[in-house]
N, C-alpha and C positions, 0 to 999 in steps of 0.2 A: 874907548868905551862909549857905549850908547847911553843916552840919558833915560830916565824914568818916563818921560813922555814919549819918547821913541819906543820904549818897551810897551806902554799902554796901546800906542798906535798900532804896533804890529799884532798884538792880541786882538784888537778890534778888526783889523785887516783879516785875520784868520777867520774870525766870525762872519765877516762879510763874504768870504770865499766859500764858507760852508752853506751860507743862505744862497748863494749863486749856483751851487752845486749840490742839489738835495739828494742825489744818489749817494754821495759821500757822506752826507749827514745821516741818511738813513742806516748805513752800515755801523754808525756809532750811536746807536740808539740807548744812550745812558741818561739816568737822571741822578747825578751825583754832584756834591760840592767839591770844588777843587780851589786850590791855592798854588801860586807861582811865586817862588822866592827868587829874586835876582840877587845872586851872591854879592857881586862885585859892588853893587849899590846899596845892598842891604835893605831892599824894597820888597814888599809883597803886594800881590794882587790876588783877589778872590772873587769867585762867582760860582756859577753853577753850569754844568754841562747838562742840557736838556734838549732832547730830540735833536742831537747831533750838532747843537750849537752852544755857544757860550753866552749865557744871559746874566744879567745883573753884575757885570764887572765892576768891581770897586777897589779902591785902595785899601791896604791893610790886610793882615793875617786872618786866617779862620782856622784855629788850632784843631777844630773838629772835622776839617775837610777830609772827605773820602779819598781824594787824589791830591797828592803833594808833589810838585814839580820844583826842581832846583836847578838853576842854570845861571850862567853869566849873561850879561846884557848883549854882548856881541854875539854869542852862541845863540841866544833867543832870536835874534834878527836873522842870523845865517839859517837857523832851522826853518823859520816860517818862509824865508826866501828861496828854500830848496837848495841852498848852497852847502848845507851841512846834513849828512845823513843822520837820521835819528838813532839807527841801531849802532853806528860807529860811535856817535856821541855818547850814548848809553855804555857802550863796552869800554870806552876810554875814560869813563868817570867825568865827562864834561856835561852830562845830563844825568840827573837822578829823578827817578819817577818811584814814588811810594804809593802803592795801591793794591787792591786785592788782586790775586792771580786772575781771576775771572775779568776784572776791569781792564787789567793789562792785556789780556787777550783781545778784548773788544777795542781798546785804545790802538792796538797795533794795526787794525784795519784803516784807521785814520791816517797813518804815517805812510 
């Protein structure tokens, strides 16, 4: 089981990758609040997706977030590292994404 600090670090790493690859960030031009619930740690992170990047990442839940991710700590690390396929994780229930259909289509471009 990964720690909350490792989960935060991997979300920050994902942000850094998006900054380093502006083409990928442009494909996901959303301005939405999001929250990520780490099931096994019962930890939440929230922030905002803006211009293809994660900004204002903070601890805690945002019940009104437009996009809600639910995943275990180890699966989050594996997803960001590219060791776990997003579609397979979602289809098997290891990853849950709650968002509008339009946002799901846009997020798919990031995966």
